[in-house]
Residue, then its C-alpha position, 0 to 999 in steps of 0.5 A: x499500500x502507498x500514497x499516490x501523488x498528483x499535479x495540477x498545472x496552474x493556469x495563467x490569469x488570462x485563462x482564469x479570466x476566461x473561465x470566470x467569463x464562461x461561468x458568468x454566462x452559464x457556459x459550464x462546458x466551456x469553463x470545464x474544458x479550460x480547467x486543468x486536469x489532475x495528473x498522476x505523478x507517482x507513488x510513495x510506498x513504504x520501503x521503496x523509492x518514490x515511483x514516478x509515473x512517466x505518463x509516456x512522456x506527455x508531461x516530463x522526461x525521465x530526468x529530474x530537470x524536466x520533472x522540476x520544470x513541470x512541477x514548479x508550475x503546478x500544485x502538488x497534492x496526495x490522494x488524501x488532499x494534502x498539498x505538498x509545497x514544491x520543496x517539501x515534495x522533493x524532500x519526500x522524494x530525496x528521503x526515499x532515495x535510500x530505500x530500495x529501487x524498483x526493479x520489477x515495476x520501474x527503472x532508475x534513471x539519474x537516481x529517480x525511479x520511473x514506472x514501466x506501467x501506466x496502472x498504479x494501485 
């Protein structure tokens, strides 16, 4: 058992304004389409390194710099709704680096562990 982590990209002021205008006009589908979706970024399980969900490279590459660039523009939270500031999230990832690296379910690149699968449980 572990804890899943998600990111929601922050939107620009222009997009926020467009969402508000759509809501004021009762154009809920337009507003919904402008809202960012949550993205599963990985899982923290006891005794294992943090396992990143690569999402087939849609949001970030298999390296820390790419993940940092993506997450620096997101709100990070876990499946229980706890928000993790950017620095606290990386503290969690770093603290777990000393734990066993995934070998069956993932691969290690640059000291970070990435899932080979899209399903997390």
